[in-house]
C-alpha positions as CSV (number, residue, x, y, z in Angstrom):
1,E,59.8,54.8,257.8
2,V,63.1,53.4,256.5
3,P,66.2,54.2,258.7
4,L,69.5,54.9,256.9
5,H,73.0,54.2,258.2
6,R,76.5,55.0,257.1
7,H,78.2,52.2,255.2
8,R,82.0,52.5,255.2
9,F,84.2,51.1,252.4
10,S,87.5,51.4,250.7
11,D,87.8,51.8,246.9
12,G,91.5,50.8,247.0
13,E,92.8,54.4,247.0
14,R,90.9,56.0,249.8
15,N,88.3,55.3,252.6
16,A,84.8,56.5,252.0
17,E,81.2,56.1,253.2
18,V,77.7,56.1,251.8
19,L,74.2,56.3,253.4
20,V,72.3,53.1,252.8
21,A,69.0,51.4,253.5
22,A,68.9,47.7,254.5
23,L,66.0,46.0,252.7
24,E,64.8,42.4,252.6
25,V,64.8,40.8,249.1
26,G,63.7,37.4,248.0
27,T,62.3,34.2,249.6
28,P,63.6,33.4,252.1
29,P,64.5,37.1,252.7
30,Q,68.1,38.2,252.2
31,R,69.5,41.4,253.6
32,A,70.6,43.8,250.8
33,L,72.1,47.3,251.0
34,F,70.9,50.2,248.8
35,A,72.1,53.7,248.5
36,I,69.4,56.3,247.8
37,G,69.1,57.6,244.3
38,T,67.1,60.8,243.9
39,A,67.9,61.0,240.2
40,S,67.3,57.4,239.1
41,L,64.1,55.6,238.1
42,G,65.8,52.2,238.1
43,T,66.8,50.2,241.1
44,W,69.7,47.8,241.0
45,I,70.8,45.2,243.5
46,S,74.5,44.3,243.8
47,L,75.8,40.8,243.3
48,A,79.3,41.8,244.1
49,G,79.1,41.9,247.9
50,A,81.0,39.8,250.4
51,G,79.6,37.9,253.4
52,D,76.1,39.0,254.5
53,A,76.2,41.8,251.9
54,A,76.2,39.3,249.0
55,F,72.8,38.7,247.3
56,S,72.2,35.3,245.6
57,A,69.4,35.4,243.0
58,N,69.5,31.6,242.7
59,A,68.7,31.3,246.4
60,S,65.3,33.1,246.1
61,S,62.3,31.0,245.1
62,T,60.3,34.1,244.1
63,G,63.0,35.6,241.9
64,K,62.5,35.9,238.1
65,S,65.3,36.8,235.7
66,G,64.9,38.5,232.4
67,E,67.0,39.9,229.5
68,E,70.1,41.9,229.6
69,T,69.4,45.6,230.2
70,M,71.2,49.0,230.8
71,L,70.4,51.8,233.2
72,R,71.8,55.2,232.2
73,L,72.7,57.7,234.9
74,Y,73.8,61.3,234.8
75,G,77.2,62.0,233.3
76,G,77.2,59.1,230.9
77,V,77.4,56.4,233.6
78,Q,75.8,53.1,232.5
79,V,75.0,50.2,234.7
80,V,74.8,47.0,232.8
81,G,72.9,44.0,234.2
82,K,70.0,41.7,233.9
83,Q,66.3,42.4,234.4
84,F,65.1,40.8,237.6
85,S,62.0,40.8,239.8
86,D,61.5,39.6,243.3
87,T,59.7,40.2,246.6
88,V,61.1,43.2,248.5
89,K,60.2,44.3,252.0
90,I,60.8,48.0,252.6
91,G,59.7,49.7,255.9
92,G,57.8,46.6,256.8
93,V,55.7,46.7,253.6
94,K,56.0,44.0,251.0
95,V,56.2,44.6,247.3
96,D,55.7,41.5,245.0
97,D,57.6,41.2,241.7
98,A,59.4,44.4,242.4
99,P,61.4,45.5,239.3
100,L,65.2,45.3,239.8
101,I,68.4,45.1,237.9
102,L,71.0,42.5,238.9
103,A,74.4,44.2,238.7
104,G,77.6,42.2,239.0
105,K,81.1,43.3,239.8
106,D,81.9,44.6,236.3
107,A,78.5,46.2,235.8
108,G,79.9,49.8,235.9
109,A,77.8,50.7,239.0
110,P,79.1,53.9,240.8
111,T,78.2,52.4,244.2
112,P,80.7,50.3,246.2
113,N,80.6,46.5,246.0
114,G,77.7,45.0,247.9
115,V,75.6,48.2,247.6
116,G,72.8,48.7,245.1
117,L,70.8,51.8,244.4
118,L,67.1,52.5,245.3
119,G,65.8,54.8,242.7
120,L,63.2,57.2,244.0
121,I,62.0,58.6,240.6
122,C,58.7,57.4,239.3
123,D,57.2,58.3,235.9
124,E,53.7,59.2,236.8
125,P,51.7,62.5,237.0
126,A,52.5,64.5,240.2
127,P,49.9,64.7,243.0
128,A,48.7,68.0,244.4
129,G,50.9,69.8,246.8
130,E,54.3,71.4,246.7
131,R,57.5,69.6,246.3
132,G,61.0,70.8,247.3
133,F,63.1,71.0,250.4
134,A,63.5,72.9,253.6
135,A,66.6,73.3,255.6
136,D,67.1,73.3,259.4
137,G,63.4,73.2,260.2
138,A,60.9,76.0,259.5
139,T,63.0,79.0,258.6
140,P,65.3,79.9,255.7
141,L,69.0,79.5,256.4
142,P,70.7,82.9,257.1
143,I,73.9,83.8,255.3
144,G,76.8,81.8,256.8
145,A,74.7,79.1,258.3
146,T,75.5,75.5,257.7
147,V,73.1,72.7,256.9
148,G,72.4,70.6,260.0
149,A,69.5,68.6,258.5
150,M,67.5,68.8,255.3
151,S,64.1,67.4,254.5
152,F,63.3,66.7,250.8
153,R,59.7,66.2,249.8
154,G,59.3,64.4,246.5
155,S,56.6,62.5,244.6
156,V,55.9,60.6,241.4
157,R,56.1,63.1,238.6
158,G,56.7,63.8,234.9
159,S,56.1,62.7,231.3
160,G,59.2,60.5,231.0
161,E,60.8,63.0,228.5
162,G,64.1,64.5,229.1
163,P,67.8,63.8,228.8
164,D,68.1,61.5,231.7
165,A,64.6,60.1,232.0
166,E,64.1,56.4,232.1
167,Q,61.3,54.5,230.4
168,D,61.2,51.3,232.5
169,L,58.9,50.7,235.5
170,G,60.4,52.1,238.7
171,F,60.4,50.4,242.0
172,F,58.1,53.0,243.7
173,Q,55.6,52.9,240.8
174,A,55.3,49.1,241.6
175,F,55.1,50.0,245.3
176,W,52.2,52.4,244.9
177,D,50.4,50.2,242.3
178,Q,50.2,47.6,245.0
179,H,49.5,49.9,248.0
180,L,46.9,52.4,246.9
181,E,46.3,53.3,250.5
182,V,49.7,54.9,250.9
183,P,50.0,58.5,249.9
184,R,52.3,59.0,246.8
185,R,54.8,61.1,248.7
186,L,58.4,60.8,249.9
187,T,60.4,62.6,252.6
188,L,64.1,62.1,252.5
189,E,66.3,63.3,255.4
190,L,70.0,62.7,254.9
191,G,71.4,65.2,257.4
192,G,71.4,65.1,261.2
193,S,71.9,62.2,263.6
194,T,68.9,60.1,262.3
195,P,68.8,60.0,258.5
196,R,65.7,58.3,257.1
197,L,63.4,57.8,254.2
198,V,59.7,58.2,254.9
199,I,57.2,56.7,252.5
200,G,53.6,58.1,252.4
201,D,53.9,60.9,254.9
202,D,51.0,63.1,255.8
203,E,49.7,64.9,252.6
204,A,48.3,67.6,254.9
205,A,51.8,68.5,256.0
206,V,52.9,72.0,255.0
207,G,55.0,72.3,251.8
208,P,58.3,74.2,251.3
209,R,56.6,77.6,250.9
210,A,55.2,77.4,254.5
211,Q,58.5,76.2,255.7
212,G,60.5,79.0,254.0
213,G,62.0,76.4,251.7
214,V,62.7,75.8,248.1
215,R,60.3,74.2,245.6
216,L,61.3,71.9,242.8
217,M,61.5,73.9,239.5
218,N,58.3,73.5,237.5
219,K,59.9,74.9,234.4
220,F,62.2,71.9,234.3
221,D,60.7,69.1,236.4
222,S,57.3,69.3,234.7
223,R,59.0,68.0,231.6
224,S,61.1,65.4,233.4
225,P,60.6,63.0,236.3
226,L,63.9,64.3,237.8
227,W,64.2,66.7,240.7
228,Y,65.5,70.2,239.7
229,V,65.7,73.4,241.7
230,S,66.5,76.9,240.6
231,L,70.1,77.8,241.5
232,R,70.7,81.6,241.4
233,A,74.4,81.7,242.4
234,F,77.3,79.5,243.4
235,G,80.3,80.8,245.3
236,V,83.1,80.0,247.8
237,S,84.4,82.0,250.7
238,M,87.1,81.8,253.4
239,G,86.6,82.6,257.1
240,K,83.6,82.4,259.4
241,E,83.5,85.6,261.3
242,S,84.2,87.9,258.4
243,P,84.1,85.7,255.3
244,T,86.1,86.7,252.2
245,L,84.6,85.8,248.8
246,R,87.1,83.8,246.7
247,W,85.0,83.0,243.7
248,N,81.3,83.5,242.6
249,H,79.2,82.6,239.6
250,D,75.9,84.5,239.2
251,F,73.6,82.3,237.1
252,N,70.9,85.0,237.2
253,A,73.1,87.3,235.2
254,M,72.3,85.2,232.1
255,L,69.4,83.1,233.1
256,P,66.3,84.9,234.5
257,R,65.2,81.8,236.5
258,G,68.7,80.6,237.4
259,A,70.4,77.4,236.5
260,P,68.6,74.0,236.9
261,A,70.4,72.2,239.6
262,L,69.8,68.4,239.7
263,L,69.4,66.8,243.2
264,D,71.2,63.5,242.9
265,S,71.9,61.9,246.3
266,S,73.8,59.0,244.6
267,S,76.4,61.2,243.0
268,P,79.5,61.3,245.2
269,G,80.2,65.0,244.7
270,I,79.2,68.3,243.2
271,N,79.4,68.1,239.4
272,V,80.2,71.3,237.6
273,S,81.3,72.3,234.1
274,S,85.0,72.3,233.3
275,S,85.2,76.1,233.3
276,S,83.6,76.3,236.7
277,Y,85.8,73.4,238.0
278,V,89.0,75.4,237.1
279,Q,87.8,78.4,239.1
280,L,86.7,76.3,242.1
281,V,90.0,74.4,242.3
282,A,91.9,77.8,242.1
283,A,90.0,78.8,245.3
284,M,91.2,75.6,247.1
285,P,94.6,75.2,248.9
286,Y,97.6,75.2,246.6
287,G,98.5,71.8,245.1
288,C,95.1,70.4,244.4
289,K,94.9,68.1,241.3
290,K,92.3,66.2,239.4
291,L,92.0,62.4,239.9
292,P,91.2,59.9,237.2
293,D,87.5,59.8,238.3
294,Q,87.4,63.6,237.7
295,S,87.2,64.3,241.5
296,T,89.9,66.3,243.3
297,S,92.8,65.5,245.7
298,C,94.5,68.2,247.8
299,P,97.4,68.2,250.2
300,C,96.1,69.0,253.7
301,N,96.4,68.8,257.4
302,S,93.7,66.7,258.9
303,S,93.4,69.0,262.0
304,T,92.9,72.2,260.1
305,I,90.5,71.3,257.2
306,E,87.8,73.7,258.4
307,E,90.4,76.6,258.4
308,D,92.2,75.7,255.2
309,F,89.3,75.0,252.8
310,P,86.5,77.4,251.7
311,T,82.8,77.2,252.5
312,I,80.6,76.6,249.5
313,S,77.6,78.9,249.3
314,L,74.5,78.2,247.1
315,S,71.7,80.6,246.5
316,F,68.3,79.1,245.6
317,E,65.2,80.8,244.4
318,S,62.8,80.8,247.4
319,A,59.3,79.3,247.3
320,D,58.2,82.8,248.1
321,A,59.7,84.4,245.0
322,W,57.3,86.1,242.5
323,R,57.6,87.7,239.1
324,F,55.4,90.3,237.5
325,W,56.0,91.8,234.0
326,G,59.7,91.0,234.1
327,L,60.2,92.1,237.7
328,D,61.8,89.5,240.1
329,S,61.2,89.8,243.9
330,G,64.7,88.4,244.4
331,D,63.7,86.2,247.3
332,D,66.3,83.5,247.8
333,I,67.6,81.0,250.3
334,R,71.4,80.6,250.9
335,V,72.7,77.2,251.9
336,C,76.3,76.8,253.0
337,I,78.3,73.6,252.6
338,P,81.1,73.5,255.1
339,P,84.5,71.9,254.4
340,S,83.5,69.0,256.7
341,A,80.8,68.0,254.2
342,Y,82.8,67.9,251.0
343,V,86.4,67.3,252.2
344,K,87.6,64.0,253.7
345,Y,91.0,63.2,255.0
346,D,92.4,59.9,253.7
347,N,94.7,58.0,256.1
348,K,96.1,55.9,253.3
349,S,97.4,58.6,251.1
350,G,97.7,61.4,253.7
351,L,95.8,63.7,251.3
352,C,92.3,65.1,251.3
353,H,89.7,64.0,248.9
354,V,87.6,66.9,247.7
355,A,84.1,66.0,246.3
356,I,84.2,68.6,243.5
357,I,83.9,66.8,240.2
358,D,84.7,68.0,236.7
359,S,81.8,67.1,234.3
360,R,84.4,67.5,231.5
361,Q,82.0,69.6,229.4
362,R,79.0,71.8,229.9
363,R,75.8,69.9,230.6
364,W,72.6,71.3,229.2
365,V,69.0,70.7,230.2
366,Y,66.4,72.2,227.9
367,G,68.9,74.8,226.7
368,Y,70.2,75.7,230.2
369,E,73.5,74.8,231.8
370,T,73.1,72.6,234.8
371,I,75.1,71.4,237.8
372,V,74.5,68.3,239.9
373,L,74.3,68.6,243.7
374,G,75.4,65.2,245.0
375,E,75.9,63.7,248.4
376,P,77.9,66.6,250.1
377,F,74.9,68.9,249.5
378,F,72.5,66.4,251.2
379,R,74.7,66.3,254.3
């Protein structure tokens, strides 16, 4: 088990925070911080930290540097660095010659200075058992409920083919190659009071179907190591007692299996196409505008965020859904993202930062438009 904690930082314009794991890297061991990446095969370590967050490759007797390399992330983000391998201890377990990327201050990394990224994706055939997520324990979330805690069960998977697939050896592939006794399974819990990453949990544990949850989408993730789920609809509404729908997009109207939604815990927001972004911003309080990083800023009152901003509602295909000769049972699970999860008041500017991001264009995966569910969804 790897506990996660909130790392607060400032990007010069606003204050923010990210969930990180503290791992030991090198010989003698140095403490290094890593955000969790559910959509990255590569793992990079930051050289741009300060104080105890700064990693020194030269100070490690077991570190081995290689050639210049590049890691491509969703949305055209590229992290430039140098191939590197070293001893890493995670959850009390040691991995020798773990594959890493050394990323400096100007590497283009989307994480803050001093924070790397631990990529969970691994390019190997999937083991038996279901993969997906369940919310708030053993039952589906009712309409209007909010996410208190989510448990995501993933594993090594895929052929390495796909628009965002990586070809290099991943950290967890090296982990399992060296520790065959550990089940090839991950559980990621980013909500609640004790966020954590569990490596090698009980394979006998029930999957998302038994928990009334959502399975990863075989139509898409069987062709890619990335984690996709079937998103049926996306909407926003105001009010808690008698919510009023402000905007809704029904993906099932055009796509029988819904839209492929990528689960990307390292993305700072919810990425949507430009056309959907315009509609979403129109449902926000008056005066919202797009920032240079394609996210959103809105005038707001810090004491009335919950009342002034809409709740985001996502409808996923349930693990219980079935199809027969074109008929769809329609079973779905609705997950609501309250304003507190995607709206943050910034004391510096006196404005609210809204984690809705314009992808600038439509993103397609195997002929289907996709959206990216980032950190606000995992909360």
